[in-house]
N, C-alpha and C positions, 0 to 999 in steps of 0.2 A: 581431529582439529578442524575448525571450520575456517575456510579461505575467505578472501575478500572481493571475489567475483561471484555474482549471480547471473546466470544464462538460462537458455531456454532450449528446447528440441523441436524438431520439425513435425513429428508424428504422434501417433497414440501409444507406440511402445518404444523402447530404446534400441538405437542402432548400435553397432560395433564402435562407431566414432563416438557416440554419446557415452558409451560405457568407458572409453578410454579417457574422455575429458573428465568424468566424475571421478577418476582416480587422481587427477591433478591436485595436489595440496591447496593450491590458491582457489580452487573452485570450492564456495561455501554454500552456494544456494542454488535452487532450480525454481523458476517462474513458469506456471502453466498458462496457456492461452485457450482460446476456443477450439483451435484446431487439434489439440491435444486431448478433447473431451468426446467421448462417444456415450458413455453411461457411468453412473457411479461405481459399478462393478469393475469396469475397465479402469477408471482412474485409480481406484484402490489397488489394482494389481500392478499399475504403472509405478505408483509412490512406493509401494512394497518393494518393487524391483529395484528402484533408486536406492532403497535403504539397505538392501541386501548387498549392494555394491560399495555404498558409502553410507554407514549407519550414523555419521554424524551431519548429514547433509539437512540443510534447511529448506523446506518447499513451500513456495507462496503462490498466491493467485491475486487477481483483482476481482474481487466479488463486492462491489459497493452497494449494488441495487440500481434500478433504473437501466439506463443504457450501458453501464459498465458492469457487467457480471458475465464471467467466462463459463461458469458451470450452469448450463441450462438444462440439457436433456436430462430428465430423471430428478431434477433439483427444484426447490421452491424459487419462484421468481419474485423478488422483492421490489416494492415501488421505488421509484426516485426519491431520495431523501428530501428534496425539496417539496415533495407532496405532504411530508410530514410538518415541514415549516409552514405551509399554507393552513393545514389543520390547527397549528399550534395558535394561530391568531383568534380563532373562535372557541376551541377546546383544548386548552393547554395541557389539562391532565391526561386526556385521552391520548394526545399526541406523544407525551412523555412515555407513556405506558407503551404504546406501539413502537417507539424508538427502540425501547429496552428489548422488546419482543423480537424485533428485526434484527438486532444485534446478536441475540441468543440464536435464533433460528439459522442465521446465516453461519455463525461460528460451529454450531452443532453439525450442520451438514458438511462443511469444509473439513472439519476434523475427522469426520466419519470416513471420509475418502483418503485420509492419511496425508492431508495437507496441513502445515503448521499454522499458517496465519494468512488472513487476507490483508492486503495493503488498504486498510480503512481504519476510520472514517475520514472523509474529506472535511477539512475545517475552514475552507476557503468560503468567502462571501459569495452568496448567489447574486453576483452584481453584473458588470458589463462584460465578462469573460464569455466567449462562445464555447470554449472547451470545458469550463466548469458549469456553469448555468444550474439546472436543477440537481447536479451532483452535490452542490452545497446545501445544507440544511434550510438556510433562510437568508435574508438580505441584511439583516443586522445581528451583531454580537449577543445581544440579550436573549434572542430567540435561538441562536445556534448553541450556545453554551449548554443549556438544560437538555436539549435534544442529543447532542453529540455525547454528553456526558451519560445519558441514559443507555445510548447505543454502545459505548464502551463498557457499561456496567454489564449489559447482555453479554458481550463478548467474553468479558472476564468470567462471568458465571458458567460459561460454556467451557472455559479452559483455554481461551485464546488470547495471546498478546495483540496490542493494537498499534497502528502506525497513523499518526496524524499527518496529512498532506494538505497544501504545499506550502511550507514555511518559507518566507513570513508572510505569504498570502499571494495567490494567483488570481483571486476573483476581480481584482481591480484593474487589470490590464487586459485589453481585449484580444490581443493576438494569441494564436495557439502555438504552444513551445513545441509541438509535434512537428509543426510545417514552418515554424518562423522563429526569430530569436526576439522574443518580447522584451520591450524597455519600459519600465516604469519610472517615471521622472519625478515622482513625489517625493518630499522630504522625509527624512526619518520619523520626524515628530508626527506626520501624518499617518504614516504606515504603522507606527507603533500605536498610536491611538485608535485606529480604525482596524486593519486586518491582523494585525499581531495579537491584538487582546484574547481573540478565541484561544489561541496557542498558549498564551501566558496563563488564562485562567484554568485551562484544562491540564496544565503541564504536570501537576501532581499525579494525574491519572495516565499519563501517555507513557507507553513503553519504548516508542520509536518515532521518529519524525523523518519525513522525507522533504528535503529543500525543494522549492521551485526553480525550474530552469528559467528564470526571469532576471535580467540585469536591472538592478535598482541603481541607476547611474548617478543619483545625487549622493549615494553612499559608497558604492565600491564599483569598480569597472567590470568584475566578473559576475557571471550568473551565481546566485546564492550557494548552489551545490559545489561550486569551485572556489568559494570565497573563505579565505581564512577569517576574514573580518566578520562575517556573518556566522560561521560555524564556530570558530574558537573564541572570538571576542564577545560577540552577543549571546550565542546560545550556551557555550560550554561555561564563560567566566561570568557574564552579567545575569544570565537567567538560571544558571547553575543546572542545566539540563544534563543528566547522566545517562540517558536512554540512548538507544542505537540510532544511527543516522544512516540511511540508506539513500543512495543518490537516485535520482529519477533516471529513466533509460538514457543511458549514454550514447544512444544512436539518434536520438530525437534532434531536430534541426538545430534548435537553441543550444545543443551541447556541442556542435561543431566549432564554436569559436575558440575551443581549446585545441584543436588539431585533430590528429588521428586517433584511433580507439585507445591505443596505448598511452598517449598523451592525456586523453580525457579521463581514464581511470586513474592515472598518476595524479593528475590534478585534483580530482575528487578526494582521493585517500590523503593526499598532502594537505589539503584544506581541513580535513577532519572527518571525512565520512568513514564509516566502519565497513561498508560493503558498496560496490558499485555494481549497476544493472546494466548488462548489455544484451538487448534483446533484438530478435528478428533479424539477425545479421550474423550467421557462424563465422565468417571470415572476421568481423570486427571483435567477435568474442575470442577468437583464437589469438588475435593480435593484441587484445587487451591482457589475455593471460599471460603472454610472453613478456609483456611490459611490466608485470607485477610479480614474475616468477621469482625473483630474487628479494624481493620486500619481505619484512616480517609479517607474520600473521596477525589479523586484527586481535582486539580485546576479547578473549574468549568468553569470560564470565558475561561480559555485556552482551553478546551475540546468543548465548544460551538462554537468556530471558526470553528469546522469541520462539522457543520450542514449544509447540502445542501439546496439549493433553490428549493424544490420539488414542482412541478406544480400540482395544483388541476384539474387533467385531468383523463379521462377514457381511459384505453388502451385496445386494442383488442389483438387476438392471434398473430397478427402481428403489428409492429409500423407503425404509419402515423403521423409524427410530423411536417408536414407543408412543405412550399415550400423550405425554405432555407435548412431544414433538407435533403430533397431529393435531392437538388443541391449538397451538401457537399458529401452525400452519394454516389451519381453518380460520383463524382470526385475521391474519394478514391478507388471505384470500378474500375475505368479506370486505376489508377496506379497500382493497384494490377495486372490487365490484362497484363499491359505492362511489368511486371515482368517475365512472363511465357515465 
């Protein structure tokens, strides 16, 4: 059974405390960070160990491309998705093809080391936000949708579910929700017609969404990830979204408006999130776990859709995943060289 808490570990292998936490019924996921990565071989050994202890665990990573990719040593480094948006302005067909290849290459490598999914793609506008910037594909909806759709297509072809982030849009507010509590004071109509359209147009392809830690104060006083209005009224009822909803990291500064870690995860789950992330703070993770120990487990069928098609292969210190992988890798490398 899959629990409602996703947490992390400190090192490159499991400690006894990590193992004990993996046994807790409400632990449903593990997310890996750069500190957990030494080589493909080591990562696969780590994820295999996690599954020997907890076969139903979901394992995730942030592997978007550009400045947000945790798997580096021995892995392909993707360009920032904003570079594809720039190419789209002059060579749209080439940009869409590269987007699909980036999605496939990322997913193929992530799955090879035993990780179910990457929290990708970013569907925010590449607008005024410092924390989003070129993590977003482009500055307008008409360019984002075909590129993100192709990236998702590549992920699915490799056997990976996707997560669109950060609903209803983080690109139009400047503050970074990791270190501040961003407030977006625009009307619902403006957000709907601008930022939300990428999510709405791509919704038939989306397996999961991650709400933004942003307060849209003309609509609701809570950050979107703690808001029954955004999650239950808008997403579930009006937009009929039936995919998984992951909270963004509940240790981020913008999440502190809800109180302690136990109150934050309770608020996220009560609002309608399926799983809450508590990262980079073991004490907070344990507090959150205690806070939801007696709550019912989340929707199992929905969360099962996030399970990746992980190949039964042995990986070495560097990856070698066959001829198609090498060809796509070379294509992406050549594109990156052309940017310099």
